[in-house]
TORKOL-345096 format. One record per residue (C-alpha): x, y, z; residue in one letter. Coordinates in steps of 0.5 Angstrom, whole numbers, plus 500, padded with zeros to 3 digits. Example, Ala and Ser with C-alpha at 12.3 -4.5 7.8 and 13.67 -1.06 7.14 Angstrom:
   x   y   z rest
 525 491 516    a
 527 498 514    s
***
This chain:
   x   y   z rest
 500 500 500    m
 503 507 498    i
 503 511 503    s
 497 518 503    r
 503 523 505    r
 508 521 499    f
 503 522 494    l
 505 528 489    p
 500 534 490    y
 497 535 483    s
 495 527 485    f
 492 529 490    l
 489 535 486    i
 486 529 482    c
 484 525 486    l
 480 530 490    f
 477 532 483    l
 475 525 482    i
 472 524 489    i
 467 531 488    g
 465 528 481    c
 463 522 483    t
 459 526 489    a
 455 528 484    t
 454 524 478    t
 447 522 481    h
 446 530 479    l
 448 529 472    e
 446 522 470    a
 450 521 463    s
 448 529 460    a
 443 528 455    a
 438 523 454    p
 441 522 446    m
 446 524 442    t
 444 530 437    d
 445 524 431    e
 440 521 435    k
 436 527 435    f
 435 529 429    f
 433 522 427    d
 427 523 430    k
 425 529 427    i
 422 529 421    d
 426 533 417    l
 421 533 411    d
 416 537 414    q
 416 545 411    r
 420 549 414    g
 425 545 417    l
 429 544 410    a
 436 549 413    n
 436 543 420    i
 436 537 413    r
 441 541 410    r
 445 542 416    a
 444 535 419    v
 447 532 412    n
 453 535 413    r
 454 532 420    g
 454 540 423    n
 450 539 428    m
 451 545 431    d
 448 549 426    l
 442 544 426    a
 441 545 433    k
 441 553 432    k
 436 552 425    e
 432 547 430    l
 432 553 436    a
 430 559 430    k
 425 555 427    y
 421 553 433    y
 421 561 436    r
 418 563 429    n
 413 558 428    r
 407 560 425    t
 400 556 427    g
 397 553 433    i
 399 548 437    y
 397 550 444    h
 393 555 449    y
 399 558 449    i
 402 563 444    d
 409 561 443    g
 411 568 441    r
 409 572 445    n
 407 567 452    p
 405 573 456    a
 398 575 452    k
 396 568 456    t
 397 571 462    v
 392 573 467    s
 393 575 474    n
 401 576 473    p
 402 578 480    n
 400 570 483    r
 404 568 479    f
 410 571 480    l
 409 570 487    r
 409 562 485    s
 417 562 483    a
 419 566 489    r
 423 560 492    d
 425 557 486    l
 429 564 485    v
 431 564 492    n
 433 557 492    r
 429 557 499    t
 423 552 501    g
 422 546 498    a
 429 549 491    f
 433 550 498    d
 440 552 496    a
 442 546 499    s
 439 541 493    l
 444 546 488    w
 450 544 486    t
 452 550 481    n
 446 550 477    d
 444 543 478    s
 438 541 482    f
 438 534 485    d
 431 532 483    w
 432 525 488    e
 433 529 494    r
 428 535 493    a
 422 534 497    e
 415 537 494    m
 408 536 493    r
 407 531 487    r
 414 533 485    k
 414 528 479    e
 408 531 476    r
 410 538 476    m
 404 542 475    y
 409 547 478    f
 412 548 471    f
 405 551 468    e
 406 557 474    s
 414 557 473    y
 412 558 465    g
 408 563 466    y
 412 568 471    a
 418 566 466    a
 413 570 461    a
 411 576 464    v
 417 578 468    e
 422 583 467    d
 428 580 466    g
 431 573 466    n
 431 570 473    e
 424 565 473    i
 427 564 466    a
 434 562 468    t
 432 558 475    a
 426 554 470    l
 432 551 465    t
 436 550 471    n
 430 546 473    l
 428 542 466    i
 437 541 464    r
 438 538 471    s
 432 534 470    f
 433 532 462    a
 441 530 465    n
 438 526 472    q
 433 522 469    f
 433 518 462    h
 427 513 461    a
 429 506 464    p
 428 499 461    s
 421 497 464    e
 416 501 468    r
 418 503 474    k
 415 508 479    g
 416 515 481    g
 419 520 476    m
 417 513 470    w
 410 512 473    a
 406 514 467    t
 401 517 470    m
 405 523 472    n
 409 522 465    i
 401 524 462    g
 400 528 467    i
 407 532 466    r
 406 532 458    m
 399 533 458    r
 400 541 463    t
 407 543 465    g
 412 541 460    w
 409 544 454    p
 407 550 458    a
 414 551 461    a
 416 550 453    f
 412 554 450    l
 413 560 456    s
 421 559 455    l
 421 560 447    l
 422 567 447    q
 427 568 453    s
 435 569 452    p
 436 564 458    a
 433 559 454    f
 439 558 450    t
 439 554 443    d
 442 548 447    e
 437 548 452    e
 431 547 447    l
 434 541 444    v
 435 539 451    l
 428 540 452    f
 426 537 446    l
 431 530 447    k
 428 530 454    s
 420 530 451    t
 421 525 446    w
 424 520 451    d
 418 521 456    q
 413 521 451    t
 417 515 447    d
 417 512 453    f
 409 513 455    l
 407 511 448    s
 411 503 449    r
 408 503 457    n
 400 505 457    l
 395 502 462    s
 390 498 460    d
 384 503 463    t
 383 506 469    s
 384 513 471    n
 392 512 469    w
 390 511 462    l
 386 518 462    t
 393 521 464    f
 397 518 459    e
 393 519 454    l
 392 526 455    a
 400 527 455    g
 402 523 449    l
 396 526 446    y
 399 533 448    t
 406 531 446    s
 403 530 439    g
 400 536 438    v
 405 542 441    v
 410 538 437    y
 408 536 431    p
 415 536 428    e
 417 530 431    f
 416 523 426    k
 412 519 432    d
 407 525 433    a
 402 522 428    e
 402 517 432    n
 402 519 438    w
 396 523 436    r
 393 516 433    k
 394 511 438    i
 390 516 444    a
 385 519 440    c
 383 511 438    e
 385 508 445    t
 381 513 448    a
 375 511 444    l
 376 505 445    n
 377 505 452    d
 369 508 453    l
 368 501 453    d
 373 498 457    r
 374 503 463    g
 366 504 465    w
 361 499 465    l
 354 500 460    p
 351 503 467    d
 356 508 466    g
 359 507 471    m
 368 507 473    t
 370 500 473    i
 375 503 479    e
 367 503 483    l
 370 509 485    s
 365 516 482    p
 372 521 484    g
 376 517 480    y
 371 514 474    g
 370 523 473    r
 378 522 470    f
 375 521 463    f
 374 528 463    s
 383 528 460    n
 379 526 454    y
 376 532 454    f
 383 535 454    i
 385 532 448    i
 378 534 445    y
 378 541 447    d
 386 541 444    l
 384 538 438    a
 378 543 437    k
 383 548 438    h
 389 547 433    v
 384 545 428    g
 385 537 429    r
 378 535 431    l
 377 531 424    d
 383 526 425    e
 382 519 427    f
 375 519 428    g
 375 524 435    f
 370 528 434    d
 365 523 436    r
 368 523 442    f
 363 526 447    p
 356 523 445    q
 359 516 447    a
 360 519 454    t
 353 521 456    e
 352 515 460    p
 358 516 464    l
 356 523 466    y
 349 521 468    e
 352 515 472    v
 352 522 477    y
 346 524 476    l
 344 517 478    k
 347 516 484    i
 347 524 487    m
 346 524 493    t
 342 529 497    p
 347 533 499    d
 349 534 491    r
 355 530 493    l
 357 523 490    a
 358 516 494    p
 364 516 497    t
 365 508 496    t
 371 505 494    n
 377 511 495    d
 374 518 495    n
 374 524 497    g
 368 529 496    e
 366 529 489    t
 361 534 488    k
 356 533 482    v
 354 539 480    a
 361 541 478    d
 361 535 474    i
 354 536 470    l
 356 543 469    g
 362 541 466    e
 357 537 462    a
 353 542 459    l
 358 544 455    e
 357 538 451    y
 349 536 452    f
 345 543 454    p
 339 540 452    e
 339 535 459    r
 334 541 464    d
 335 534 468    d
 343 536 469    f
 342 543 469    r
 336 541 474    w
 342 539 479    a
 348 543 477    v
 342 550 480    t
 340 546 485    d
 333 547 483    g
 333 553 480    a
 332 551 473    e
 331 546 468    g
 327 539 470    t
 327 535 476    e
 329 527 474    p
 324 523 472    a
 327 518 477    f
 328 517 484    d
 330 509 487    s
 335 506 481    i
 340 501 480    l
 346 500 477    l
 347 492 475    p
 353 492 472    y
 356 496 478    a
 352 493 483    g
 350 499 487    f
 342 501 489    a
 341 508 490    a
 333 509 494    m
 331 514 495    r
 324 518 498    s
 325 524 493    g
 331 529 491    w
 330 534 496    g
 336 536 499    r
 332 533 507    r
 330 526 503    d
 333 520 506    h
 337 515 501    l
 340 508 503    l
 346 506 498    y
 347 499 498    f
 353 496 495    d
 352 489 493    f
 358 488 487    g
 365 487 485    h
 371 489 489    v
 374 493 483    g
 378 495 479    y
 383 500 482    r
 382 503 489    h
 379 498 492    a
 376 498 499    h
 374 490 503    q
 366 492 503    d
 362 488 500    g
 354 489 501    l
 356 496 505    n
 350 500 505    l
 350 508 506    i
 345 512 509    l
 342 520 510    w
 338 521 514    s
 333 528 513    h
 339 530 508    g
 345 529 513    r
 349 523 512    q
 349 519 518    i
 351 511 515    l
 357 513 513    f
 363 510 508    d
 370 513 510    p
 372 513 503    g
 380 515 503    l
 385 521 500    i
 390 519 502    n
 394 512 501    y
 400 512 506    d
 399 505 507    h
 405 505 513    a
 398 509 517    d
 394 504 521    p
 387 509 519    m
 389 507 512    v
 389 500 513    n
 383 501 517    y
 379 506 512    a
 379 500 507    m
 378 495 510    d
 371 491 512    t
 372 494 520    f
 370 500 517    s
 365 498 513    h
 357 498 515    n
 357 490 513    t
 360 484 517    v
 365 480 520    l
 366 472 520    v
 370 470 527    d
 374 477 526    n
 376 476 519    r
 375 482 513    p
 372 480 507    q
 378 479 502    r
 377 479 495    r
 382 481 490    n
 383 486 486    w
 384 487 479    y
 379 481 478    r
 372 484 476    n
 371 487 473    p
 376 487 468    h
 377 489 461    p
 380 482 459    a
 373 479 461    r
 368 484 456    m
 364 484 455    p
 362 486 462    y
 356 482 466    e
 351 484 470    e
 353 482 478    v
 350 475 479    p
 345 474 485    g
 342 480 486    y
 334 482 486    r
 332 489 485    w
 324 491 485    e
 322 499 486    s
 314 500 486    t
 312 507 488    d
 310 504 496    e
 317 501 496    y
 324 498 494    d
 327 492 495    f
 335 489 493    v
 338 483 495    a
 345 481 494    g
 351 476 496    i
 357 476 499    y
 360 469 497    d
 368 471 497    g
 373 469 502    a
 375 471 509    y
 382 472 511    g
 387 473 518    l
 383 475 524    p
 384 481 526    g
 388 487 522    p
 392 485 516    s
 394 488 510    n
 388 491 506    a
 392 493 500    y
 394 487 496    p
 401 490 494    y
 406 493 499    l
 412 489 500    t
 411 483 505    d
 403 483 504    s
 399 478 508    n
 393 481 504    f
 393 474 502    r
 394 470 508    q
 390 465 512    g
 384 466 507    w
 378 461 508    s
 371 461 505    h
 367 460 513    p
 361 462 511    a
 356 466 506    k
 353 472 507    h
 346 475 504    h
 343 481 506    r
 336 483 504    r
 334 491 504    v
 326 493 504    l
 326 501 505    f
 317 502 506    w
 316 509 503    k
 318 514 506    p
 322 513 512    d
 322 506 513    v
 328 502 512    f
 329 495 513    i
 335 491 513    i
 335 483 514    s
 342 479 514    d
 344 471 514    t
 350 468 515    l
 349 461 512    i
 356 457 516    a
 360 453 509    l
 364 449 514    d
 359 445 519    g
 362 450 524    e
 360 455 529    a
 362 462 529    h
 361 469 531    e
 358 474 526    y
 359 482 528    d
 354 486 524    v
 357 494 524    r
 354 500 524    w
 358 506 523    h
 355 513 526    l
 358 520 523    d
 358 522 531    t
 361 521 537    p
 354 522 541    h
 350 515 541    a
 347 511 546    q
 344 505 548    i
 336 506 550    g
 333 502 556    a
 332 495 552    d
 339 494 552    g
 339 494 545    f
 336 500 541    t
 341 505 539    a
 340 511 537    a
 345 518 534    t
 344 524 540    r
 346 530 536    d
 342 537 538    q
 339 541 532    g
 341 535 528    m
 337 529 524    p
 338 523 528    n
 339 516 527    l
 335 510 531    e
 337 503 530    i
 333 497 533    v
 335 491 533    p
 329 485 532    l
 331 479 533    f
 334 479 540    t
 336 473 542    d
 343 472 544    k
 345 478 541    l
 351 482 544    e
 350 490 542    v
 356 494 544    r
 357 502 542    l
 365 505 541    t
 367 511 540    s
 375 514 537    a
 378 507 540    q
 385 506 539    k
 386 499 543    e
 385 493 542    p
 382 495 535    e
 381 500 532    l
 373 503 532    l
 369 509 532    g
 374 513 528    w
 372 517 520    n
 378 516 517    a
 377 517 511    g
 382 523 511    d
 387 520 515    p
 390 527 517    k
 384 529 518    n
 381 524 523    v
 375 524 527    t
 371 521 533    p
 365 517 530    a
 361 511 533    t
 362 504 531    t
 355 500 533    l
 356 492 533    q
 350 487 533    h
 354 480 535    i
 351 474 534    r
 354 466 535    s
 351 461 531    g
 352 454 527    t
 347 453 520    g
 343 459 520    s
 344 465 523    t
 340 471 522    s
 340 479 524    f
 334 484 523    l
 335 490 523    t
 331 497 523    l
 333 504 521    l
 329 510 523    l
 331 517 521    p
 330 522 527    l
 328 529 524    d
 330 535 529    v
 328 534 535    g
 325 527 535    q
 327 522 541    e
 325 516 538    t
 319 514 532    r
 318 507 535    l
 312 506 539    k
 312 498 540    t
 314 492 536    w
 312 486 537    e
 314 478 534    a
 308 475 533    i
 312 469 530    d
 319 467 528    e
 317 470 521    t
 312 476 523    r
 314 482 526    i
 308 487 528    h
 311 495 528    i
 307 500 531    e
 310 507 530    l
 308 514 534    i
 305 517 527    d
 300 513 528    g
 303 507 522    r
 301 499 524    k
 306 495 519    l
 306 487 519    l
 313 485 516    l
 315 478 514    q
 322 476 514    i
 322 469 510    p
 328 465 513    p
 329 463 507    d
 333 469 504    p
 332 467 496    s
 326 470 499    e
 323 476 498    n
 321 480 505    p
 314 484 505    t
 312 490 509    i
 303 491 510    t
 300 497 512    t
 295 495 518    l
 288 498 518    r
 286 499 525    e
 281 493 524    a
 287 489 523    d
***
């Protein structure tokens, strides 16, 4: 070994430089994504206006070719986007807002802290910012660069672009992070073209930087075109980005094919990603609305004069049932139910978009204006037989009742283990809730809780949650789509009735991974089929709901069944009878829950519990978890075990609506309400038979 003190000074200097370069190579992966020669081979040099570039390339003068290409882009005429690259500032309204947004970038503070920079190279890997892979902020920074006095913002944005292009080159296979195809689609759809067109006239965006930008754009778009998703909201973002690249940069040889793929795939996807009843195959209304990305394609095509390409002019008419489903499932608070992963989804916003393309739909207009204009929908209750949802309404007013029943499949993506789940609005207030989910930090126990059976209004068997495989049904590989098997549905002026079956697996007892794709997930461990769950729901209009649950053991063993009801309040109590429960929020509508089969029934009421298990939380937003109440009806049995539950919405100030009830025999129950109604409820023990209600006269 050579002693370090004997090394020549010059060698130490070289060694220092090598070490220094090694320490920062992650900032400059291998310079540009491709050589100049390869890049110009991707340009259609026979297009009009590119003759000077073609001559320079043929002579092997790449410096001149880049100079001529930059000159071409800075001066090209025609419409390629909403931003005019020759005068981008005219597109920008409220410029001060965009100038303010770029302060941290220019000052190297906040998310762009100076510690992340080596000279003018930004370390994208170490940077932490919200949705950095999607680069929405490129659009804002581009607008800021277009309107600034000077070139500070343009220089800083150009540094960001160069850093990205040098650090990230297309991988050989699909990956996450920067190379997740949805993220690429969003970048190519929004931030990148806005930045490019906004920077074209800036001296900071040199000819060399412009060509580097185009090299990275081709690299990303080409990867995107070869790795499109099968369907789902991911595909909608991917195609919007693919199409935008094909429009903004038509000089690429692949541009026409990018547009063709985007248009034809989008048209085809309307039958693959959405069911015949209009619901997305993800069974998540919040995600189903992302077919609006295809309108980004349509509107851009119309704006640039390409609407006649690839038959895409017929696209809007094909979306009417996809919009209509939001009217069908609209809740009294004018939202979409939060089934599977979902946050607040405003139906008025979605149908407001629809009116641009279907102005004749007066029922859409009625929903958008909350009844001020248009015509109330011609239906009340409705079934989505392919999605497996039933909406059972007393009417369309904000104080009307709605019970939403999920008897369908698990869903293609963003799925929850919630078969036969119920959601109920009482006098317009959502009181039996589905948590939905808007945060995907799977290390958070609340996220797992929100996804799993434990937090839904359905049944656990031996403390085992439901387990259904994602991506199984519905799935484009099993088209044509079919109606959900085993359901029954009737709707009359007096009542609605729906029945569904859960005959899938149950997983490990207690909490386990509800998300199948985590590393070392135990989602698929311990599956068994101990029982089959039949749920029959009878809505006696306008305000009486009967839920009949029958659990049939499939293995001849005794099992414990836990019927859960999740109430969106911590204020609930069990009555003097030890069985009836009700929410008790002053000045608000409430709900009375009455178990009618009470033999050997255990009733528990829990709020805001963390140990030994999570109970009594609304965890749909794990960053804003709120206390709720979990009501449990627990009974054990062999063979067939039944639960019968009466749900009575309470108006403000009502303590109860139930006067008396009496079991006449094993199948008939007499119910008398405080308002004087007397009802005879007949529940056949065979779940294949339908329950009935008869209104009794005084003589009866």
